[in-house]
Steps between C-alpha positions, in 0.01 A plus 500: 500500500299815571456760231334836507156546353425773249145596578368844408381736770199724464595839647217737593401754761168347610572436868244257648565648846470865394169556682650380829830680438332832423274485806789390725719789380208739548446376855856579604580799278178698529300334777268337247143411593450242774413164348630576150785248527268235640251548214779492240640184659159330506438587133845378398462173693156444342653538154782262598252240629301530175827449312477831315817627665844343498825628644776560247810285486706812573450866580751704299475831684601791279562860603505416870696818571199707388257318732398622842684318781177323595438381144861377479450314828195324355725337241835472679359443848163324491529306173877444520466352848243251370708384201842670481607361162172611340534879549774648284599865454548587134560794271246580233734485201396203284855367469542506878163329554609223264820457701301477824266242345795292383649499849187417703566240767248252634389541857224407734154560361250744645318386812126445457339841447291485821824450694682777310223753567407390852510803729642724226315800644710467817837470320645847517777581254855534623587862565865584442640844433852617435659724759746786471680421823767242570657381170524149644119492516334505161142452615286515810171335579190713524186380668199464271216743567 
């Protein structure tokens, strides 16, 4: 008979992929410097290979509505595609975070980091914008710059 485990989670905001995420967002939001994403990726992979970096069990993404669309796509596009059950939107209220933690579902684990970050500099974020036209159409695709 299977029972649930009661193991504590350590919740923090130290994102091991922040260097890559920040440079990737910069590349597409502000035409960041050429090579910045590649350098960030190489540094992150070096830390991973030296076992000083580990991906979290889950990303609880708070305040997503205040993020730029590109930053949101990093979490709910790039990372969610790699491990859908591991990227969860959440509110910042402690009671709501506890509820989210209690309801976490298992899912496939992250792919190896080299695979996850392979070609990341060429993965443009989805570009979707709402339109004011036909009420049957709530969004239209926009080509990335």
